[in-house]
N, C-alpha and C positions, 0 to 999 in steps of 0.2 A: 712752350706755351700751347695750351689746348683750348678749343672752343667747344662749348656744349651744343649739341644738335638736339633741338626740342620739338615736341609735337606742337603744332600751331594752337592758338587759343580756340577752343571749341565754342560754338554758340550755346546760349543758356539752355536750350531745349535738348542739347546733346550731352549725355552723361559721360560717355567714353568713346573710344575709337579702337581700330584694329590696325596693326602694322601689316599692310597688304603686300608690298613688294619692295625689297631692297635692290637698288640698281647698282650698288657698289659693295665691295667687301673690304674687310680690314686689310690695310696696306695699299689700297688703291689711291692713286693721286687723282685729285678732283680740282676743278676750276670753279671760280666764283659763279654763282647762279646756276650751277649744274644740278639737275634733279637727283637727289640722293635716295629718297624713299617716298613711296606713296602711302598715305594714311587714309584709311577708309572709315567713314562714319555711316550711319544709317541713312544719310541724305546725300553726301557728296564724297568725292575722293580728293584729298588735299595733297599737294606736292610740297615736300620740304627740300629747299635748295641750299647749296653751300653758301655761307655768308662771305667766303673768301677762298683763295687758292690754298691748298693744303693736302694732307694725307689722312685718310680714315685710320685712326689708331685704336678705336674700340667701338663695338656695337653691343649695347646692353639689352636690347629688346629685339628678339628675332621675329621673323614673319609669323603672323597668326597670333602674336601676343596682344592682349588687351591693354591699352594705355589711356592716360588721362591728359587733359589739356596742359600744355607747357611742361610735360614730363620729359626728362632727359633720356634720349634713346641712343645716343652715340657721342663720340668725341672726335673732333677734327684737330689734327696737329699742323703746325706750320710746315711749309714745303722744305725749307732748308734744315730745320731741326728734326723733321720726321724720321729720317733714316737712323740718326743717332739715338733718338728716343725709342724708336721701334726696336733697335738692337738691345738697348738697355732693358726695355720692358720685357722683351721675349727671353733675353738671356738670364736676367735675374730670377723671374718666376720659374723658368724652366730648370735652372740649376738648383733653386731652393727645393722644389718638390722632389727632384731626383735625389738630392742628398738628404733633405730634411723631412719630406713628406708630401702628401698630395694636397691640392687645393680643393676646398669644400665650399659649396654654396651656402650662404646664410639666407634663409627664405622667411617671408611672412607666413605665419601659421594659416591653416585653412580657416576662412571666415564663415560664420553661420550664414544660412540663406538670407536672413533678414538684414545682413550687414553688407553693403555694397563695396565699401572700401575702408581704408584705415589711414592713420597718420603716424609717421615715425616720430615718436615723442622724445625719447632720450637715448643717445648712445652712451653706454657706460664704459666703453673701451675705445681706444684710438688705434689707428693703424700702427703696427709695429709692436704693440703691447702683447706680452705673453698672457694666455688665457688657459684656464683649466676646464675640464669637462663639466658640463652642467652649470658653468658660470653664466650669469645673466649678461648678455651682450647688449641688448637693446630692448626698450619698451615700445610696443606698438599699441597705439590708442585707437579704439573704435568708439562709436557713439554710445556704447554700453559698458565696456570693460577695457582694462589695460592688459595686454597679453605680453608675457615675457618670452623672448627668444634666447635660448641658452646655447652654449657651445656644445656641439655633438661630441667633441673630443678635445684633448689637450692640443695646444698649438699656438700660433701667433696670428693676431688679427691682421687681415690684409686690407684690401681696398673697401671703402664704404661707398657703395654706388648711389645711395640715397641719403641725403642729409636730414637733420632734424627739421620737422615741419612739412616735409614733402608727403604727398598723398600716394599711397601704394595699394596694391590689390592682393588678394589672397594668393599665397604660394609664389609671390614675386620675389626674385633674387634681389636682395638689398645690400649684400656685402660678401666678402670672401674671407675664408679662414684657411691658413696654411697649417694643416695637421702635422704635428710633430716638429714644426719649425722653431728656430731659435730667435729670441728677441734681439740678438746682436745686430741683425740687419735693419732694425727699425730706424736708427738715426739716419742711415743713408736714404731710406725711403722717404723719411720726413724732410730731409734736406732737399731732395728732388721735388717734393710736393710743394714746399714753401714758396719758391720763386714762381711756380706755376700760378698760384692764386694771385700773386702780385701782377703778373703779366696779364691775367684775365681781366684786369681793370679796364683795358682798352677794347675788349671784345664787344662787338655790337651784334645784337640779333638782327635778322633781316628787317623786321618791322621798325626797329629803332633806327637802323641805317637809312631806311627809306624815308622816315620822318625827318631825320637830320638833313638829308639831301633835299627834300621838298622845301624845307624852311631855310636852306642855304646857311646852315650853321657849321661851326668848327667843333668837332667832337672833343678835341683836347681842352676846350674851355668849359666843358660841362662836367660837373662833379657827379660821379656815379654813386648811388646809394644801394644798388642791388648787391646780390651775393658776389663776394670777391671784388667789390668795387665796380661792378658792371653798371652801365648806363641803362636806365629804364625809360619807358615812355613818360612816366611821372617826372623824372629828372629833366627831360627835354621840355615838358610843359612848364615846370618850375623855372627853368632857365629863360624861357620866352617871356614869362611874366616878371622876372627879376629886374631887367634893365630899367623899367619905369620906376621901380621902387628904389634903385640903387642911389640916386642923388639924395634922397631923403634919408637913406640908411645911415650915412656917416654922422649927421647931427644927432640922430636918435641914439646911436651907439655911444655918443659922447655924453649922454645924459643918463647914467645908470642910477641916479639918485631916486628915480621913481620907484614906488613900492612894488612894481611888477617883478622885481628880482626874485622874490620867494614864491611867486604864483606860477609854479611849473605844472606841467601836465605830463602824464605818462600814458601812452597808447599801447595797449596789449591786445593782440588778437584773441578772440574767444577760443577756448578749447573745443574739441569736437563734442564733449559731453555737455558743455554749457550751451552750445548751439542747438544740440538735440533737445535739452531741457526747454530752451526758449521756444523752439518750434512746436514741441508737444503741448506746452502750456497754452500757447496761442491757438493751436488747433482745438484744444479742449474748450477754450472760451468761445471760439467761433462756430464749432460744429455740434455743440450740445445745448439743450435748453436747461442750463445749470441753475439750480436753486439751492439755497442753504437754509436749513432749519436748525434752531438752537434749543438747548436745554441745559440744566445744571444738575450736578450730582454731589451729594454729601459723601465725602471720602473718608469720614471718620470710621465707619465700620471696617473698611479695608486697612486703614492705617493702624487701627487697634489690633486687627488680626495679624498684620505684618509685624508689629512690635512684639506681639506675644510669641510668634513662632519663628522669627527670622534667624535667631541663633541656631536653634535645633535644625531648621531647614538647611542652613548653610553647612552645618556639621555633617548632615546626612547626605546631601546631594552635591556638596562641593561648589555651590553657586549661590550668589546672593538672591534673596527674594525681593524682586522689584514690583513695580506697578504694571509694567507692560504685559506680564503674563495674565493678570486679571483682565486687562483690556482685551487681549486676544481671546481669552475664554468667553468673555461676555459677547464679543462680536460674533464668534463662531456660533454660539447658541442663538443669537438674534438672527443670524443668516439662515439657520435651520427653520426658524418660525416664519421668516419672510423671504421666500425663494425669489421673489421679484428683485430683491436687492442683490442676491447672489446670481445675477444674470447679466448679460451684455447684449447690445444690439449689433447684429451683423446684417447690413443691408436692410431688408424689410422683415427680417426675422429677429425674434428674441431667443437667445440661447441660454437655457437654464443649466447651471452647473450642479452636478450632484457630488461635488467634492469641495473642500474648504481650504484653498491656498490663499494665504493672506500676505499682502505686500507690506513690508515695514519700512517706512521712510527713514533713511539713515544719512546723516550729514557726514561727508568725507572731504578731505582736502581738495578734491576735484569738483565737488558740487554735490547736490542732493541726488541720491540713488534710492531705488525701491526694490531691494532683494526680496525674495519670496520665501516664506515659511510654509512648507507644504503639509497637507493632511493635519491641520490643527485640531480637528475633531478627535484625532487618535492620540494626541500628545498630552502628557501630564503637565502640571504646572512647572515642574523641574525641567522637563524636556523642552518646554517652550522657552524658559529662561536661558537654557544652554544654547538653543537654536538662535535666539536673538543675539546673544553675546557673540557667537561664532560669526554671524553675518556682520555685526558691527566691527569686529576685529578685521575681518577680510576686507570690509569697505575702507577702513582706516589705512590698511597696508596695501591697498590696490590689488587685492587677490581675488576679488569677486569674479566668478566665471559667467559665461553667457547663460548657462543653466540656472545659476543663482538668480539671474535677472529676468528670466523668461516666465510668462504666465502670471498668475495671481488673479483672484476674483474680486478682491476688495482691498483697500489700502487704509492703514492707520498711520497718521502722522502726529507726532507729539512735539508741538512747539513750546510746550510748557517747560521743557528742559532749558530753553533759552530765555524764559521769562515772559512768553507771550500769554496775555490774559484772554484774548479773543481774536479769532481770525475766521476767514471764509476760505477753506482749502479748495484747490482746484482739482477736478477729477483727473485721475491717472488713466488715460485712455489705454486700451479699449474698455476698461472697467466703467461702471455707471454710477459709482458712489465712492465717497472717501470720508473717513471720520477723523476730525481734528480734536486732539486732546490738548488741554491748556494748563496753565499754572494753577497749582493748588494754593488757594489764598483764603485766609480766615476772614469771614464776613458775618455780620449779625443777621440771623435768620429767625423767623417766627416759627416756633415749634409748640403746638398745643396751647396757643395763646400766650406763650412766653418768648422772650428774645434770648436766643442762645448764640454764642460765637462758635461757628462750625467751619471746618476746612472744606471749602466749596471749589468745584472746578466746572468751568463751562465746557459743554460738548457742542460741536458743530458738525452737522452732517450735510455735505454737499452732494447733490444727486442730479441725475439727468431726468428732468420732468417728462420727457417723451416716453420714458419707460416706467418710471416709478411715480405713483400718485401721492398726494399729500397724506392720505390715510396710511399707506404703507411706510412712508418715510418717518412720519411722526410716531407710528407704532413701533418701528424699528428702534428709534432713538429712545423712546420711553422704556422699551425692554432692556436696553443697555443700562439705562439709569437704574431701573429696579434691580437688575442683577448685581450692579456694582454697590448699591446701597445695602443689599442683603446678600453677601457673597455665599451664604449657605445654599442659596438657590442653585448656584453653579455646581455644587456637590450633589444636591438631591435631584437636579434636572427638573425643577418646578418653576 
């Protein structure tokens, strides 16, 4: 049986901490409430004490390492079982690397400067499984992209130091790989590991042990819902509230005829991407003077042009001719004419961009992302179509890189593919405007005093009114309308 030694819960204003001083080493016997390690934040030094008597069997974060609140930094084994476990743990890995290969650290990739931490999303292999070089071992999710961590060489997956859902830092060790090892040893390792998780059900963290003692409760009567069946503070709170409800619980249980049976709920924590989307959208609403202006465009000229040339276009360029390339071309030309729209606010300055990188909103299984199509003023229609398709496929497969997501002066979002007739898109910070395209729908329109049925589409431009005035925003939108209704203008640059 082992107990996890964790970093204490950090205050909201403290993002991370540092392992300052270990007062024990692996193999040391410790007593309950003995100080094991000092954790230093930018405000205080926190002591982490032993929750019970035992032996330190593993230390996963050395002095100087940056850690997060409630991150596991060591393992404490029981006093009586420690020598046997210690011998097994040292003998088995020592023998395996000697005979089979060396132990290799599996690390989180280097994170970009703008990304503080990441989450272990999915382990694709289990301890004891044979893996081959370049095989994807685990997905690491940041607030922008999913990073794959591959096996550096053939071998056997060893210990997984961080489980799915845990927060990790760049270059942090999250697992071990025995290079050249044989998977035959996996059943024994798994057999040893299985009872450990069952035994951990009775392990109490110091804060939970203290709470149980203060309330005079019996830990054996509290059902744990934490990892491995551990008792959490929420379990203790639920137990304290349960006795008052227990007398009424029996009659309620005996009356299942009520229609509440099918009214179930499912609680799922937000992914990092979804939390980031939520925070950024809220920030855009709260920190900009956002205004939306509308117009509509007759799509018949582009639809006729596309119908006439789509087959020869696809035959020549190997890509279908869609509408997005026309949108991107029109937006690029409009940005050239209205440099205020191709700018952003930085403090008290307005930064004008002399390049044309356009973010394309792409719906992925993980949520909405906005990868960037760069230097659109230098791309042909075919190159734009290929670039958009490549970004869409990478988004679908979770292959978008940080570079794909970084930058962008202006965003195009096309809700029409989902049937949206009209919307007010939210600015993609730090940009100052976004164009929403919508469903192409036939409507009766007055043309030269006569009613004609035309394929019309609403355009919506949301912009930061602090930077862009009505004159520029309306002129920008009218320019896009004129270019789309007469696509020859895009070719002649008029």
